All heavy atoms as an XYZ file, in Angstrom:
810
protein
N     102.107     92.331     89.873
C     101.199     93.468     89.926
C     101.825     94.646     89.205
O     103.002     94.912     89.347
C     100.911     93.813     91.382
C     100.176     95.107     91.566
S      99.599     95.335     93.231
C      97.957     95.846     92.871
N     101.051     95.395     88.437
C     101.575     96.562     87.732
C     102.091     97.618     88.733
O     101.571     97.736     89.828
C     100.388     97.109     86.944
C      99.343     96.068     87.010
C      99.656     95.160     88.138
N     103.087     98.364     88.314
C     103.675     99.396     89.143
C     103.416    100.747     88.496
O     103.542    100.912     87.288
C     105.189     99.171     89.306
C     105.860    100.211     90.124
C     105.791    100.157     91.505
C     106.547    101.254     89.530
C     106.425    101.130     92.273
C     107.167    102.214     90.290
C     107.109    102.145     91.667
N     103.056    101.734     89.308
C     102.857    103.076     88.828
C     103.370    104.032     89.894
O     103.551    103.662     91.058
C     101.369    103.337     88.543
C     101.138    104.606     87.729
O     102.093    105.090     87.099
O     100.007    105.115     87.765
N     103.621    105.258     89.503
C     104.148    106.237     90.444
C     103.665    107.613     90.024
O     103.755    107.987     88.865
C     105.673    106.166     90.414
S     106.462    107.007     91.768
N     103.129    108.364     90.977
C     102.715    109.748     90.700
C     103.496    110.684     91.597
O     103.991    110.308     92.661
C     101.202    109.948     90.929
O     100.888    109.590     92.280
C     100.386    109.084     89.978
N     103.581    111.942     91.153
C     104.310    112.962     91.908
C     103.370    114.138     92.101
O     102.733    114.594     91.166
C     105.568    113.410     91.149
C     106.490    112.231     90.902
C     106.300    114.500     91.931
C     107.655    112.550     89.987
N     103.282    114.604     93.356
C     102.438    115.741     93.689
C     103.240    116.747     94.477
O     104.236    116.409     95.095
C     101.256    115.273     94.555
C     100.439    114.143     93.953
C      99.519    113.477     94.966
O      99.538    113.817     96.173
O      98.772    112.564     94.547
N     102.838    118.004     94.442
C     103.486    119.048     95.236
C     102.513    119.538     96.289
O     101.356    119.801     95.984
C     103.936    120.216     94.362
C     104.587    121.326     95.176
C     105.168    122.410     94.321
N     106.455    122.069     93.738
C     107.612    122.094     94.390
N     107.661    122.385     95.667
N     108.721    121.804     93.765
N     103.013    119.628     97.524
C     102.234    120.199     98.641
C     103.116    121.263     99.273
O     103.896    120.976    100.187
C     101.876    119.106     99.649
C     100.965    118.014     99.104
C     100.702    116.893    100.119
O     101.241    116.936    101.242
O      99.994    115.955     99.760
N     103.040    122.486     98.789
C     103.885    123.559     99.301
C     105.335    123.282     98.959
O     105.685    123.114     97.798
N     106.206    123.238     99.986
C     107.630    122.967     99.739
C     107.950    121.482     99.843
O     109.114    121.095     99.966
C     108.510    123.790    100.700
C     108.370    123.352    102.146
O     107.418    122.610    102.488
O     109.218    123.756    102.962
N     106.898    120.630     99.815
C     107.078    119.182     99.887
C     106.656    118.538     98.551
O     105.605    118.852     98.020
C     106.200    118.588    101.026
O     106.587    119.189    102.249
C     106.356    117.079    101.111
N     107.514    117.643     98.074
C     107.158    116.821     96.937
C     106.730    115.460     97.489
O     107.402    114.893     98.349
C     108.363    116.595     95.983
C     108.856    117.919     95.426
C     108.018    115.597     94.875
C     107.976    118.556     94.377
N     105.579    114.985     97.039
C     105.058    113.689     97.495
C     105.105    112.733     96.319
O     104.461    112.978     95.283
C     103.616    113.802     98.037
C     103.133    112.443     98.522
C     103.556    114.838     99.171
N     105.832    111.647     96.473
C     105.903    110.591     95.471
C     105.022    109.459     95.977
O     105.138    109.025     97.124
C     107.352    110.122     95.271
C     107.415    108.932     94.299
C     108.214    111.271     94.754
N     104.105    109.002     95.108
C     103.142    107.988     95.500
C     103.302    106.769     94.595
O     102.707    106.687     93.518
C     101.690    108.517     95.408
C     100.708    107.488     95.949
C     101.546    109.844     96.143
N     104.106    105.783     95.037
C     104.218    104.543     94.275
C     103.000    103.673     94.515
O     102.414    103.709     95.606
C     105.487    103.881     94.809
C     105.679    104.461     96.167
C     105.004    105.804     96.175
N     102.613    102.902     93.513
C     101.485    101.969     93.639
C     101.912    100.620     93.100
O     102.446    100.529     92.001
C     100.294    102.474     92.822
C      99.704    103.768     93.336
C      98.519    104.219     92.495
O      97.692    103.358     92.128
O      98.442    105.408     92.218
N     101.653     99.578     93.900
C     102.003     98.218     93.482
C     103.174     97.705     94.302
O     103.411     98.126     95.434
N     103.921     96.772     93.724
C     105.062     96.161     94.396
C     106.324     96.978     94.189
O     106.612     97.403     93.062
C     105.311     94.746     93.854
C     104.175     93.790     94.152
O     103.287     94.130     94.951
O     104.175     92.688     93.566
N     107.078     97.212     95.259
C     108.391     97.801     95.160
C     109.380     96.655     95.413
O     109.691     96.314     96.546
C     108.583     98.953     96.170
C     110.006     99.514     96.037
C     107.563    100.049     95.929
N     109.787     96.029     94.313
C     110.613     94.842     94.388
C     111.764     94.939     93.389
O     111.973     96.000     92.806
C     109.770     93.582     94.168
C     109.051     93.573     92.833
O     109.370     94.395     91.959
O     108.146     92.750     92.668
N     112.474     93.845     93.212
C     113.622     93.829     92.313
C     113.261     94.288     90.908
O     114.078     94.900     90.222
C     114.317     92.456     92.337
C     113.442     91.406     91.659
C     115.687     92.508     91.701
N     112.032     94.054     90.474
C     111.621     94.460     89.137
C     111.290     95.959     89.030
O     111.392     96.526     87.940
C     110.383     93.668     88.715
C     110.680     92.177     88.554
O     111.815     91.840     88.150
O     109.779     91.370     88.836
N     110.884     96.588     90.124
C     110.388     97.965     90.061
C     111.209     98.965     90.864
O     111.016    100.177     90.719
C     108.936     98.025     90.547
C     108.035     97.166     89.726
O     108.162     97.108     88.508
N     107.115     96.479     90.376
N     112.109     98.504     91.726
C     112.861     99.416     92.585
C     113.670    100.414     91.776
O     113.784    101.593     92.156
C     113.771     98.630     93.534
N     114.197     99.993     90.631
C     115.000    100.918     89.796
C     114.164    102.068     89.255
O     114.645    103.203     89.129
C     115.665    100.165     88.659
N     112.904    101.796     88.934
C     112.004    102.839     88.440
C     111.777    103.881     89.532
O     111.900    105.087     89.300
C     110.665    102.251     87.957
C     109.698    103.335     87.587
C     110.876    101.288     86.827
N     111.456    103.414     90.741
C     111.234    104.343     91.854
C     112.526    105.058     92.207
O     112.493    106.270     92.489
C     110.658    103.588     93.062
C     110.301    104.451     94.267
C     109.319    105.567     93.888
C     109.700    103.573     95.358
N     113.650    104.383     92.169
C     114.950    105.016     92.426
C     115.159    106.177     91.458
O     115.577    107.259     91.866
C     116.087    104.023     92.288
C     117.481    104.646     92.444
C     118.629    103.688     92.157
N     118.694    102.637     93.166
C     118.477    101.341     92.901
N     118.187    100.931     91.683
N     118.563    100.443     93.853
N     114.882    105.977     90.195
C     115.062    107.018     89.190
C     114.157    108.221     89.465
O     114.593    109.373     89.376
C     114.808    106.459     87.806
C     115.100    107.438     86.692
C     114.902    106.835     85.316
O     114.379    105.738     85.172
N     115.304    107.580     84.304
N     112.903    107.961     89.822
C     111.970    109.054     90.135
C     112.486    109.852     91.320
O     112.515    111.087     91.284
C     110.550    108.487     90.407
C     109.641    109.555     90.994
C     109.951    107.886     89.146
N     112.880    109.159     92.380
C     113.362    109.856     93.584
C     114.631    110.623     93.291
O     114.811    111.756     93.756
C     113.580    108.839     94.723
C     112.330    108.114     95.218
C     112.692    107.086     96.271
C     111.291    109.080     95.756
N     115.540    110.058     92.497
C     116.787    110.738     92.156
C     116.516    112.009     91.380
O     117.132    113.046     91.616
C     117.696    109.806     91.354
C     119.090    110.363     91.181
C     119.831    110.481     92.475
O     119.912    109.551     93.263
N     120.388    111.663     92.754
N     115.559    111.963     90.464
C     115.228    113.156     89.690
C     114.679    114.266     90.594
O     115.044    115.436     90.432
C     114.213    112.831     88.597
C     114.784    112.019     87.462
C     113.756    111.562     86.463
O     112.555    111.773     86.649
N     114.191    110.916     85.410
N     113.850    113.893     91.563
C     113.304    114.890     92.487
C     114.432    115.491     93.329
O     114.513    116.708     93.495
C     112.220    114.274     93.385
C     111.799    115.236     94.489
C     111.003    113.840     92.568
N     115.309    114.646     93.841
C     116.411    115.115     94.685
C     117.349    115.999     93.869
O     117.787    117.065     94.332
C     117.183    113.904     95.301
C     118.486    114.348     95.920
C     116.298    113.230     96.354
N     117.643    115.605     92.641
C     118.568    116.390     91.818
C     118.035    117.763     91.457
O     118.814    118.699     91.270
C     118.900    115.609     90.534
C     119.843    114.434     90.785
O     120.431    114.349     91.876
O     119.971    113.599     89.864
N     116.700    117.905     91.385
C     116.095    119.201     91.090
C     116.276    120.197     92.224
O     116.248    121.402     92.008
C     114.629    119.062     90.739
C     114.438    118.438     89.391
C     113.029    118.347     88.895
N     112.010    118.982     89.682
C     110.760    118.563     89.724
N     110.381    117.493     89.081
N     109.859    119.200     90.446
N     116.366    119.715     93.441
C     116.588    120.549     94.627
C     115.565    121.670     94.753
O     115.905    122.777     95.188
C     117.982    121.128     94.654
C     119.066    120.085     94.718
C     120.405    120.737     94.793
N     121.444    119.724     94.680
C     122.678    119.927     95.013
N     123.074    121.064     95.499
N     123.574    118.974     94.876
N     114.337    121.420     94.377
C     113.307    122.467     94.501
C     112.283    122.183     95.582
O     111.160    122.645     95.523
C     112.620    122.703     93.149
C     111.777    121.529     92.688
O     111.939    120.417     93.245
O     110.946    121.700     91.772
N     112.710    121.419     96.586
C     111.835    121.129     97.722
C     112.673    120.990     98.989
O     113.870    120.721     98.910
C     111.008    119.850     97.465
S     112.007    118.357     97.339
N     112.020    121.203    100.125
C     112.702    121.001    101.420
C     112.446    119.596    101.938
O     113.243    119.056    102.706
C     112.205    122.035    102.428
N     111.311    119.039    101.530
C     110.921    117.688    101.983
C     110.531    116.843    100.788
O     109.946    117.351     99.828
C     109.713    117.743    102.916
C     109.971    118.356    104.265
C     108.717    118.305    105.161
N     108.134    116.972    105.185
C     108.440    116.028    106.080
N     109.297    116.288    107.027
N     107.833    114.848    106.042
N     110.814    115.565    100.920
C     110.406    114.583     99.931
C     109.730    113.456    100.696
O     110.367    112.770    101.496
C     111.609    114.048     99.149
C     111.395    112.867     98.224
C     110.285    113.158     97.216
C     112.697    112.519     97.508
N     108.430    113.337    100.532
C     107.657    112.301    101.229
C     107.312    111.202    100.228
O     106.918    111.489     99.097
C     106.357    112.860    101.815
C     106.599    113.728    103.037
O     107.768    113.853    103.479
O     105.609    114.279    103.563
N     107.470    109.962    100.658
C     107.072    108.831     99.855
C     105.856    108.218    100.505
O     105.954    107.643    101.585
C     108.208    107.798     99.721
C     109.476    108.458     99.243
C     107.797    106.661     98.766
C     110.708    107.591     99.341
N     104.710    108.400     99.895
C     103.452    107.889    100.413
C     103.337    106.415    100.015
O     103.108    106.101     98.843
C     102.294    108.694     99.833
C     100.935    108.248    100.364
O     100.795    107.086    100.787
O     100.005    109.067    100.335
N     103.515    105.537    100.973
C     103.562    104.091    100.709
C     102.216    103.403    100.923
O     102.142    102.178    100.966
C     104.618    103.438    101.592
C     106.021    103.981    101.391
S     106.762    103.484     99.845
C     107.344    101.862    100.283
N     101.127    104.180    101.039
C      99.823    103.588    101.323
C      99.332    102.626    100.247
O      98.542    101.722    100.534
C      98.784    104.678    101.580
O      98.650    105.512    100.451
N      99.778    102.785     98.998
C      99.324    101.923     97.914
C     100.355    100.870     97.515
O     100.186    100.184     96.506
C      98.937    102.784     96.698
N     101.420    100.739     98.315
C     102.443     99.734     98.025
C     101.997     98.414     98.654
O     101.701     98.366     99.841
C     103.823    100.170     98.557
C     104.839     99.040     98.436
C     104.290    101.410     97.817
N     101.973     97.374     97.836
C     101.463     96.077     98.271
C     102.556     95.094     98.692
O     102.262     94.086     99.319
C     100.643     95.444     97.131
O     101.436     95.451     95.927
C      99.342     96.208     96.888
N     103.812     95.394     98.339
C     104.922     94.496     98.690
C     106.193     95.305     98.646
O     106.384     96.195     97.803
C     104.994     93.344     97.674
C     106.104     92.387     97.925
C     106.021     91.448     98.925
C     107.246     92.415     97.133
C     107.050     90.549     99.160
C     108.290     91.523     97.362
C     108.199     90.591     98.380
N     107.110     95.016     99.564
C     108.402     95.679     99.620
C     109.461     94.626     99.913
O     109.397     93.963    100.957
C     108.394     96.763    100.714
C     109.701     97.515    100.951
C     110.067     98.384     99.749
C     109.599     98.388    102.202
N     110.426     94.453     98.999
C     111.475     93.473     99.246
C     112.790     94.181     99.594
O     112.820     95.406     99.729
C     111.635     92.492     98.083
C     112.291     93.109     96.837
O     112.666     94.313     96.873
O     112.438     92.364     95.849
N     113.862     93.436     99.747
C     115.126     93.994    100.181
C     115.696     94.986     99.182
O     116.346     95.957     99.580
C     116.152     92.877    100.456
O     116.387     92.136     99.288
N     115.459     94.790     97.888
C     115.971     95.739     96.905
C     115.232     97.087     97.057
O     115.839     98.153     96.948
C     115.866     95.204     95.488
O     114.522     94.908     95.166
N     113.930     97.019     97.297
C     113.175     98.249     97.522
C     113.573     98.941     98.827
O     113.693    100.166     98.878
N     113.826     98.155     99.839
C     114.251     98.685    101.127
C     115.609     99.370    101.014
O     115.801    100.499    101.485
C     114.308     97.558    102.151
C     114.370     97.924    103.605
C     113.154     98.741    104.017
C     114.448     96.662    104.441
N     116.544     98.718    100.349
C     117.853     99.298    100.139
C     117.810    100.587     99.360
O     118.516    101.557     99.628
N     116.920    100.617     98.350
C     116.747    101.804     97.532
C     116.213    102.960     98.380
O     116.647    104.099     98.241
C     115.803    101.478     96.372
C     115.464    102.622     95.458
S     114.090    103.657     96.002
C     112.819    102.454     96.292
N     115.287    102.684     99.305
C     114.736    103.728    100.168
C     115.812    104.322    101.076
O     115.908    105.536    101.262
C     113.561    103.192    100.997
C     112.290    102.895    100.242
C     111.295    102.220    101.173
C     111.704    104.141     99.628
N     116.649    103.456    101.649
C     117.735    103.918    102.518
C     118.725    104.775    101.718
O     119.135    105.838    102.158
C     118.431    102.719    103.210
C     119.700    103.171    103.929
C     117.477    102.003    104.160
N     119.088    104.311    100.524
C     120.017    105.064     99.677
C     119.423    106.402     99.274
O     120.122    107.435     99.250
C     120.392    104.237     98.455
N     118.124    106.419     98.960
C     117.464    107.661     98.572
C     117.443    108.656     99.735
O     117.631    109.854     99.557
C     116.046    107.372     98.077
N     117.201    108.137    100.956
C     117.192    108.999    102.122
C     118.566    109.640    102.340
O     118.677    110.818    102.630
C     116.744    108.236    103.357
C     116.530    109.155    104.557
C     116.123    108.411    105.790
O     116.798    107.455    106.200
N     115.022    108.821    106.394
N     119.611    108.847    102.161
C     120.979    109.380    102.328
C     121.281    110.433    101.269
O     121.875    111.473    101.552
C     121.987    108.244    102.266
C     121.963    107.370    103.477
C     123.025    106.293    103.408
N     122.943    105.462    104.593
C     123.266    104.187    104.622
N     123.691    103.581    103.521
N     123.160    103.491    105.731
N     120.890    110.157    100.013
C     121.147    111.114     98.916
C     120.374    112.401     99.160
O     120.924    113.505     98.956
C     120.730    110.500     97.579
N     119.135    112.302     99.602
C     118.338    113.500     99.886
C     118.962    114.296    101.033
O     119.103    115.518    100.941
C     116.899    113.106    100.215
N     119.344    113.610    102.090
C     119.947    114.269    103.249
C     121.226    115.012    102.855
O     121.469    116.127    103.340
C     120.250    113.222    104.340
O     120.829    113.832    105.444
N     122.011    114.433    101.980
C     123.256    115.082    101.531
C     122.980    116.401    100.813
O     123.842    117.261    100.718
C     124.042    114.133    100.634
N     121.765    116.550    100.304
C     121.365    117.785     99.581
C     120.465    118.665    100.434
O     119.816    119.571     99.931
C     120.711    117.434     98.260
C     121.709    116.878     97.260
C     121.027    116.367     96.023
N     121.964    115.916     95.013
C     122.555    114.738     94.987
N     122.341    113.876     95.963
N     123.372    114.409     94.023
N     120.349    118.344    101.727
C     119.554    119.155    102.622
C     118.052    118.934    102.525
O     117.278    119.772    102.941
N     117.655    117.807    101.964
C     116.251    117.476    101.795
C     115.880    116.370    102.773
O     116.605    115.385    102.909
C     115.958    116.992    100.360
C     116.276    118.110     99.346
C     114.489    116.563    100.208
C     116.293    117.645     97.910
N     114.772    116.534    103.489
C     114.297    115.523    104.422
C     113.421    114.542    103.663
O     112.360    114.922    103.155
C     113.493    116.184    105.557
O     114.334    117.125    106.218
C     113.012    115.134    106.542
N     113.835    113.282    103.577
C     113.048    112.233    102.933
C     112.394    111.401    104.017
O     113.058    110.930    104.935
C     113.917    111.363    102.054
C     113.177    110.274    101.254
C     113.874    110.026     99.930
C     113.056    108.979    102.038
N     111.079    111.237    103.899
C     110.326    110.473    104.889
C     109.344    109.532    104.178
O     108.683    109.925    103.218
C     109.505    111.423    105.789
O     110.396    112.364    106.385
C     108.785    110.668    106.889
N     109.275    108.312    104.679
C     108.257    107.358    104.228
C     107.018    107.616    105.060
O     107.111    107.674    106.293
C     108.741    105.911    104.409
C     107.624    104.912    104.194
C     109.909    105.616    103.473
N     105.881    107.812    104.411
C     104.669    108.043    105.186
C     103.564    107.067    104.762
O     103.570    106.537    103.663
C     104.194    109.499    105.050
C     103.583    109.872    103.739
C     103.155    111.361    103.804
N     102.328    111.686    102.670
C     102.012    112.914    102.311
N     102.461    113.933    103.022
N     101.236    113.138    101.276
N     102.653    106.853    105.686
C     101.502    105.985    105.484
C     101.831    104.600    104.991
O     101.200    104.104    104.035
C     100.481    106.654    104.537
C      99.982    107.977    105.062
O      99.826    108.103    106.285
O      99.736    108.895    104.245
N     102.804    103.913    105.636
C     103.073    102.562    105.164
C     101.898    101.642    105.507
O     101.379    101.673    106.613
C     104.335    102.154    105.952
C     104.285    102.998    107.187
C     103.613    104.291    106.767
N     101.487    100.842    104.520
C     100.446     99.847    104.762
C     100.972     98.737    105.624
O     102.164     98.720    106.002
N     100.140     97.770    105.993
C     100.554     96.714    106.907
C     101.775     95.923    106.452
O     102.665     95.645    107.255
C      99.334     95.799    106.978
C      98.199     96.567    106.409
C      98.746     97.650    105.565
N     101.865     95.602    105.167
C     103.003     94.814    104.675
C     104.276     95.634    104.758
O     105.305     95.156    105.238
C     102.750     94.324    103.232
C     104.001     93.706    102.631
C     101.592     93.337    103.193
N     104.223     96.881    104.304
C     105.409     97.748    104.349
C     105.816     98.016    105.784
O     106.989     97.953    106.138
C     105.168     99.054    103.582
C     106.315    100.021    103.744
C     104.911     98.750    102.095
N     104.838     98.302    106.652
C     105.138     98.545    108.070
C     105.849     97.345    108.698
O     106.838     97.491    109.411
C     103.845     98.882    108.841
C     104.101     99.154    110.325
C     102.835     99.569    111.033
N     102.366    100.856    110.567
C     102.836    102.021    111.003
N     103.781    102.058    111.896
N     102.329    103.146    110.543
N     105.372     96.148    108.398
C     105.991     94.938    108.958
C     107.446     94.828    108.517
O     108.339     94.566    109.317
C     105.216     93.691    108.532
C     105.798     92.423    109.110
S     105.095     90.940    108.391
C     105.774     91.014    106.738
N     107.718     95.043    107.212
C     109.088     94.970    106.695
C     109.960     96.029    107.383
O     111.069     95.738    107.822
C     109.109     95.153    105.168
C     110.529     95.299    104.673
C     108.406     93.981    104.481
N     109.455     97.226    107.535
C     110.231     98.288    108.187
C     110.517     97.956    109.650
O     111.612     98.210    110.152
C     109.497     99.629    108.076
C     109.338    100.209    106.665
C     108.509    101.480    106.726
C     110.675    100.456    106.013
N     109.530     97.390    110.327
C     109.718     97.049    111.738
C     110.678     95.866    111.916
O     111.538     95.893    112.789
C     108.360     96.773    112.397
C     107.544     98.029    112.577
C     106.153     97.793    113.122
O     105.727     96.628    113.217
O     105.458     98.800    113.418
N     110.531     94.856    111.085
C     111.392     93.662    111.175
C     112.858     94.037    110.922
O     113.765     93.488    111.547
C     110.920     92.550    110.213
C     111.959     91.481    110.024
C     109.624     91.946    110.703
N     113.085     94.994    110.039
C     114.435     95.407    109.706
C     114.933     96.559    110.574
O     116.045     97.072    110.343
C     114.538     95.813    108.217
O     113.599     96.883    107.982
C     114.258     94.627    107.302
N     114.160     96.975    111.550
C     114.500     98.078    112.435
C     114.733     99.395    111.693
O     115.534    100.226    112.113
C     115.734     97.743    113.297
C     115.420     96.666    114.299
O     114.343     96.624    114.881
N     116.391     95.760    114.501
N     114.033     99.585    110.580
C     114.144    100.826    109.821
C     112.888    101.685    109.902
O     112.837    102.749    109.298
C     114.455    100.494    108.348
C     115.870     99.977    108.092
C     115.993     99.467    106.664
C     116.891    101.065    108.382
N     111.883    101.242    110.649
C     110.638    102.002    110.747
C     110.900    103.428    111.219
O     110.501    104.397    110.603
C     109.637    101.276    111.636
C     108.323    101.975    111.723
N     108.034    102.860    112.758
C     107.237    101.975    110.921
C     106.818    103.332    112.567
N     106.320    102.827    111.468
N     111.560    103.553    112.343
C     111.827    104.891    112.907
C     112.738    105.722    112.013
O     112.538    106.923    111.844
N     113.730    105.090    111.416
C     114.670    105.779    110.545
C     113.987    106.355    109.308
O     114.233    107.512    108.938
C     115.776    104.804    110.105
O     116.440    104.300    111.260
C     116.794    105.492    109.196
N     113.125    105.570    108.679
C     112.529    106.016    107.416
C     111.244    106.789    107.594
O     110.909    107.630    106.769
C     112.305    104.815    106.501
C     113.559    104.173    105.934
C     113.230    102.897    105.184
C     114.317    105.152    105.049
N     110.467    106.520    108.670
C     109.211    107.215    108.856
C     109.303    108.418    109.776
O     108.432    109.279    109.770
C     108.115    106.287    109.443
O     108.508    105.903    110.751
C     107.884    105.063    108.563
N     110.343    108.465    110.589
C     110.478    109.528    111.559
C     109.611    109.307    112.802
O     109.604    110.106    113.708
N     108.872    108.200    112.805
C     108.031    107.860    113.950
C     108.866    106.987    114.910
O     109.762    106.287    114.472
C     106.830    107.036    113.511
C     105.910    107.743    112.539
C     104.814    106.821    111.979
O     104.741    105.659    112.393
O     104.077    107.290    111.132
N     108.536    107.017    116.191
C     109.268    106.161    117.131
C     108.964    104.688    116.801
O     107.900    104.333    116.359
C     108.730    106.537    118.509
C     107.502    107.348    118.253
C     107.534    107.848    116.855
N     110.001    103.840    117.002
C     109.804    102.422    116.806
C     108.871    101.882    117.859
O     108.796    102.395    118.983
C     111.148    101.685    116.905
C     112.026    101.909    115.681
O     111.477    101.991    114.572
O     113.234    102.052    115.860
N     108.124    100.834    117.497
C     107.235    100.175    118.431
C     108.044     99.538    119.561
O     109.148     99.048    119.329
C     106.403     99.122    117.716
N     107.487     99.601    120.747
C     108.153     98.956    121.885
C     108.151     97.439    121.703
O     107.156     96.883    121.238
C     107.472     99.337    123.195
N     109.233     96.782    122.052
C     109.256     95.326    121.904
C     108.206     94.657    122.802
O     107.962     95.125    123.911
C     110.674     94.913    122.316
C     111.319     96.124    122.880
C     110.472     97.312    122.575
N     107.625     93.597    122.310
C     106.608     92.864    123.094
C     107.290     92.105    124.207
O     108.410     91.637    124.069
C     105.845     91.901    122.182
N     106.599     91.976    125.278
C     107.137     91.146    126.343
C     107.160     91.837    127.586
O     107.245     92.001    128.590
């Protein structure tokens, strides 16, 4: 699936909106976009709107964790927002949902 990424500003928040698969083929592109936003240091928040992401693999997941750490080191809050069902499942299975979205993790079934 083709990959695209747009950047929007909402006040002091930069919103990056990737579309398509965030996988081994495309994670480097998204990493570069996020790094450029973080390096500019002209926002307090960096939100990644994942509503149009159709697939997320381990390389994409690792890139998101690294980006969050890099942003935090510069005083920027990076948050994944609006994860679709596939992305939400990956975040929950890897126990990163709460870490990356800022939302509480789902209670375990049972």
